[in-house]
Each structure stands twice: as structure tokens, then as C-alpha cells.
MARBAKOL-719124 format. One record per residue (C-alpha): residue number from 0; residue in three letters; z, x, y. Coordinates in nm, 4 decimals, always signed. Each point is the difference from the previous one (the first is absolute). Last residue first. Layout:
pos:code:pz:px:py
NUM:Ala:Z:X:Y
...
//
This chain:
pos:code:pz:px:py
205:Unk:-0.3758:+0.6680:-1.7328
204:Unk:-0.3548:+0.0770:+0.1438
203:Unk:-0.0681:-0.2444:+0.2971
202:Unk:+0.3610:+0.0047:+0.1657
201:Unk:+0.0980:+0.3634:-0.0920
200:Unk:-0.3426:+0.1683:+0.0499
199:Unk:-0.0099:-0.1830:+0.3510
198:Unk:+0.3710:+0.1385:+0.0906
197:Unk:-0.1115:+0.3524:-0.0993
196:Unk:-0.3209:+0.0062:+0.1883
195:Unk:+0.1966:-0.1074:+0.3101
194:Unk:+0.2503:+0.2796:-0.0459
193:Unk:-0.2841:+0.2226:-0.0203
192:Unk:-0.1981:-0.1086:+0.2743
191:Unk:+0.3351:-0.0400:+0.2439
190:Unk:+0.0138:+0.3689:+0.0642
189:Unk:-0.3762:+0.0543:+0.0690
188:Unk:+0.0318:-0.3133:+0.2348
187:Unk:+0.2388:+0.1039:+0.1970
186:Unk:-0.1776:+0.3359:+0.0633
185:Unk:-0.2734:-0.2245:+0.1082
184:Unk:+0.1687:-0.2176:+0.2060
183:Unk:+0.1425:+0.3316:+0.2022
182:Unk:-0.3723:+0.0871:+0.0558
181:Unk:-0.1156:-0.3078:+0.0911
180:Unk:+0.2702:-0.0392:+0.2526
179:Unk:-0.0908:+0.3184:+0.1884
178:Unk:-0.3424:-0.1552:+0.0258
177:Unk:+0.0584:-0.3285:+0.1314
176:Unk:-0.0010:+0.1076:+0.3699
175:Unk:-0.2937:+0.2351:-0.0369
174:Unk:-0.2541:-0.1888:+0.2357
173:Unk:+0.2451:-0.0583:+0.2600
172:Unk:-0.0246:-0.3779:+0.1302
171:Unk:+0.3027:+0.0445:+0.2296
170:Unk:+0.1534:-0.3182:-0.1834
169:Unk:-0.0909:+0.1618:-0.2901
168:Unk:+0.2352:+0.3133:+0.1099
167:Unk:+0.2523:-0.2118:+0.1033
166:Unk:+0.0224:-0.1502:-0.3580
165:Unk:-0.0167:+0.3362:-0.2039
164:Unk:+0.2535:+0.1452:+0.2002
163:Unk:+0.2204:-0.3178:-0.0472
162:Unk:-0.0428:-0.0299:-0.3721
161:Unk:+0.0553:+0.3600:-0.0514
160:Unk:+0.3533:-0.0377:+0.1652
159:Unk:+0.0563:-0.3352:-0.2077
158:Unk:-0.1076:+0.1747:-0.3092
157:Unk:+0.2715:+0.2801:+0.0709
156:Unk:+0.2671:-0.0535:-0.2735
155:Unk:-0.2541:-0.1018:-0.2691
154:Unk:-0.2787:+0.2845:+0.0808
153:Unk:+0.2942:+0.2841:+0.0087
152:Unk:+0.1263:-0.0067:-0.3626
151:Unk:-0.2582:-0.1815:-0.1374
150:Unk:-0.2678:+0.2811:+0.0782
149:Unk:+0.2181:+0.2389:-0.1601
148:Unk:+0.0878:+0.3521:+0.0964
147:Unk:+0.0694:-0.0854:+0.3616
146:Unk:+0.3666:-0.0563:-0.0360
145:Unk:+0.0220:+0.3221:-0.2035
144:Unk:-0.1229:+0.1820:+0.3214
143:Unk:+0.3091:-0.1229:+0.2488
142:Unk:-0.1572:-0.1573:+0.2902
141:Unk:+0.2411:-0.2909:-0.0420
140:Unk:+0.1489:+0.0134:+0.3957
139:Unk:-0.3064:+0.0706:+0.1455
138:Unk:-0.1924:-0.2763:-0.1740
137:Unk:+0.2766:-0.2286:+0.0797
136:Unk:-0.0199:+0.1034:+0.3917
135:Unk:-0.3809:-0.1071:-0.0645
134:Unk:+0.1282:-0.3389:-0.1194
133:Unk:+0.2045:-0.0685:+0.3022
132:Unk:-0.3028:+0.0919:+0.2357
131:Unk:-0.2580:-0.2149:-0.1788
130:Unk:+0.2369:-0.3040:+0.0469
129:Unk:+0.0277:+0.1098:+0.3426
128:Unk:-0.3851:-0.0128:+0.0140
127:Unk:-0.0042:-0.3216:-0.1404
126:Unk:+0.2489:-0.1665:+0.2320
125:Unk:-0.2183:+0.1025:+0.3044
124:Unk:-0.0125:+0.2955:+0.2131
123:Unk:-0.2113:+0.0158:+0.3200
122:Unk:-0.1476:+0.2148:-0.0137
121:Unk:-0.1854:+0.1897:-0.3074
120:Unk:+0.1258:+0.3427:-0.0397
119:Unk:+0.1830:-0.1376:-0.3497
118:Unk:-0.3596:-0.0503:-0.1256
117:Unk:-0.0229:+0.3730:-0.0333
116:Unk:+0.3038:+0.0189:-0.2372
115:Unk:-0.1249:-0.2944:-0.2572
114:Unk:-0.3372:+0.1575:+0.0040
113:Unk:+0.1648:+0.3113:-0.1426
112:Unk:+0.2256:-0.1976:-0.2395
111:Unk:-0.3260:-0.1898:-0.1264
110:Unk:-0.1799:+0.3624:-0.0449
109:Unk:+0.3157:+0.1271:-0.1827
108:Unk:-0.0058:-0.2795:-0.2294
107:Unk:-0.3656:+0.0557:-0.0712
106:Unk:+0.0784:+0.3611:-0.0486
105:Unk:+0.2593:-0.0793:-0.2255
104:Unk:-0.2240:-0.2192:-0.2117
103:Unk:-0.2699:+0.2491:+0.0045
102:Unk:+0.2356:+0.2664:-0.1572
101:Unk:+0.1275:-0.2131:-0.2757
100:Unk:-0.3583:-0.1355:-0.0723
99:Unk:-0.0787:+0.4077:-0.0204
98:Unk:+0.3042:+0.0765:-0.2285
97:Unk:-0.1295:-0.3300:-0.2277
96:Unk:-0.3317:+0.1527:-0.0318
95:Unk:+0.1434:+0.3672:-0.0998
94:Unk:+0.2511:-0.1552:-0.2375
93:Unk:-0.3134:-0.1630:-0.1599
92:Unk:-0.1932:+0.2962:+0.0245
91:Unk:+0.2713:+0.1865:-0.1764
90:Unk:+0.0921:-0.2244:-0.2805
89:Unk:+0.3026:-0.1878:+0.0824
88:Unk:+0.3994:+0.0666:+0.0080
87:Unk:-0.0455:-0.0002:+0.3978
86:Unk:+0.1013:+0.2920:+0.2358
85:Unk:+0.0580:-0.1101:+0.3555
84:Unk:-0.1638:+0.1724:+0.2664
83:Unk:+0.2050:+0.1735:+0.2460
82:Unk:-0.2241:+0.0433:+0.2915
81:Unk:+0.0283:-0.3747:+0.1217
80:Unk:+0.3689:+0.0197:-0.0878
79:Unk:+0.0668:+0.2979:+0.2566
78:Unk:-0.2297:-0.2017:+0.2195
77:Unk:+0.2306:-0.3152:-0.0031
76:Unk:+0.2990:+0.2064:+0.0382
75:Unk:-0.1162:+0.1530:+0.3072
74:Unk:+0.0217:-0.3084:+0.1731
73:Unk:+0.3753:+0.0362:+0.0291
72:Unk:+0.1357:+0.2016:-0.2590
71:Unk:+0.3777:-0.0654:-0.0427
70:Unk:+0.0179:-0.2897:+0.2440
69:Unk:+0.2497:-0.1909:-0.2505
68:Unk:-0.0223:+0.2147:-0.3069
67:Unk:+0.3853:+0.0613:-0.0165
66:Unk:+0.0851:-0.3544:+0.0305
65:Unk:+0.1860:-0.1461:+0.3249
64:Unk:+0.3571:-0.1018:-0.0226
63:Unk:+0.0745:+0.2303:-0.2641
62:Unk:+0.2823:-0.1398:-0.2787
61:Unk:-0.3132:-0.1091:-0.2436
60:Unk:-0.1228:+0.3657:+0.0282
59:Unk:+0.1608:+0.0950:-0.3518
58:Unk:-0.2332:-0.2904:-0.1481
57:Unk:-0.2925:+0.1326:+0.1326
56:Unk:-0.2243:-0.1983:+0.2224
55:Unk:-0.3820:-0.0569:-0.0929
54:Unk:-0.0300:-0.3475:-0.0759
53:Unk:+0.2801:-0.1528:+0.1778
52:Unk:-0.1317:+0.1704:+0.2931
51:Unk:-0.3577:-0.1253:-0.0109
50:Unk:+0.1399:-0.3396:-0.0646
49:Unk:+0.2440:+0.0141:+0.2989
48:Unk:-0.2925:+0.1157:+0.1722
47:Unk:-0.2365:-0.2879:-0.1001
46:Unk:+0.2982:-0.2614:+0.0795
45:Unk:+0.0160:+0.1906:+0.3872
44:Unk:-0.3939:-0.0473:+0.0408
43:Unk:+0.0053:-0.3222:-0.1005
42:Unk:+0.2976:-0.0891:+0.2541
41:Unk:-0.2285:+0.1374:+0.2698
40:Unk:-0.2698:-0.2209:-0.1075
39:Unk:+0.1966:-0.3041:+0.0341
38:Unk:+0.1596:+0.1302:+0.3108
37:Unk:-0.3646:+0.0375:+0.1331
36:Unk:-0.0563:-0.3949:-0.0954
35:Unk:+0.2932:-0.1200:+0.1574
34:Unk:-0.0809:+0.1860:+0.3513
33:Unk:-0.3489:-0.1445:-0.0099
32:Unk:+0.0783:-0.3581:+0.0921
31:Unk:+0.2805:+0.0962:+0.2667
30:Unk:-0.2043:+0.2776:+0.1415
29:Unk:-0.3069:-0.2281:+0.0198
28:Unk:+0.2207:-0.2851:+0.1939
27:Unk:+0.0964:+0.2784:+0.2449
26:Unk:-0.3729:+0.1088:+0.0649
25:Unk:-0.0952:-0.3836:+0.0345
24:Unk:+0.3084:-0.0334:+0.2624
23:Unk:-0.1032:+0.2891:+0.1706
22:Unk:-0.3462:-0.0949:+0.0526
21:Unk:+0.0670:-0.3742:+0.0739
20:Unk:+0.2543:+0.1022:+0.2499
19:Unk:-0.2066:+0.2194:+0.2468
18:Unk:-0.2133:-0.2351:+0.1682
17:Unk:+0.3074:-0.1836:+0.0858
16:Unk:+0.1937:+0.3028:+0.1290
15:Unk:-0.3225:+0.1178:+0.1927
14:Unk:+0.0261:-0.3620:+0.1595
13:Unk:+0.3432:+0.0659:+0.0789
12:Unk:-0.0267:+0.3434:+0.1655
11:Unk:+0.1382:+0.2639:-0.1651
10:Unk:+0.3528:+0.1519:+0.0626
9:Unk:+0.0533:+0.3850:+0.0081
8:Unk:+0.1102:-0.0069:+0.3796
7:Unk:+0.0352:-0.3358:+0.1098
6:Unk:-0.2351:-0.0640:+0.3133
5:Unk:-0.2484:-0.1789:-0.2434
4:Unk:+0.2485:-0.2568:-0.0526
3:Unk:+0.0667:-0.0753:+0.3545
2:Unk:-0.3570:-0.0233:+0.0713
1:Unk:-0.0429:-0.2329:-0.2823
0:Unk:+0.2652:-0.2013:+0.1303
//
């Protein structure tokens, strides 16, 4: 029986099929378990795309299938905003400090995106890499310079991308893994400090 099976082209002998069965079953089971997680991450990316579209779309463009800013300045728009600082109604030194924090936060975001792109070279791909690819596509779609002018504007929709990129760097024990997140957190802290101060004054002095 074994000889007859071996003589058929493309058919492995029974012992080898028995040995391969657990491996194939394990891979299929992992795919079934991870597929819903990947779909969930993909749906989050789509939801944030719709949020960005609603935030920057113009009323006269509602009849268009795709908004005009879609893929308008892929990647380049981030660098355009990096070298076009926002003017703040503060004193000169304070405005300069906030502009430097803006630039550092964007650099941190770019560093994590670069790490995410480089991570896609690893094979075989897992569900996290597919999610990273989906978010990187969203980055290309929302690269209009104005989108990157406020840390809240890009840190919220791309928080999953930043988390996954940082997590995979930490797994490889990269020494600088947390530095980009700290730069972004610094800018968020600067944004939140005046708001927190007003809340504290309202709570304790009114």
C-alpha cells in the first residue's frame, strides 16, 4: 500500500502526511484566531479615515467619491509641515519652544513610521504587520500638510500604528524604542498643561 501511494505523482506517503497534519492544523488554527483581530484593526483604520475625511472635506466636494486631498502629498506633506512651523500668539521664546516641540513630535512620528516600514521586511508576515501596512496606507492617504499641524490630529488616529511599531522595537530590545513616543508625549503634555491648569483653578479657587 505504501509503495502504491509513493508511485502516485504529487502524493506524499501516508507517514509524511500524518507528520504534516499537526503543523498544517496549527497554522490554519492560528489564521482563524488572528483573522478577527486583523479585521478589527482594519476597521479601526477605516473609521479613522472617515473621521479625517469628515474633518477636512469641503461641502462642495460631498458629491465626489474620494476627497480631493486623498493622496495629494504622499509622505511629502509631513515634511512640508515639518519645515512650516505654526505661528502661536505667545511671546517669542515661548512660541519658539512650542514650535521646537512640534518639530520633535513630528520627528518622533516619522521615526516610528520608518521603523514600521523596515519591520515589513521581516518574513513571514503576522497579523501585526498586516495592520501596520493598513495604517501606513492611511498615512499616505492623509499626508496633506494641514493634517500634521496639530499633535492631536495625527497622534490619535495613528496611535495603533505607533503602539505596534514601538512594541515590535521593544521585542527586539532596541535601545531607542521609547524615545519617539516620549517626544510625542512631550508635545501632548505641553498641549494639555494649560487646560489642566484651568481645570485646577476652577476646582480649587472657585
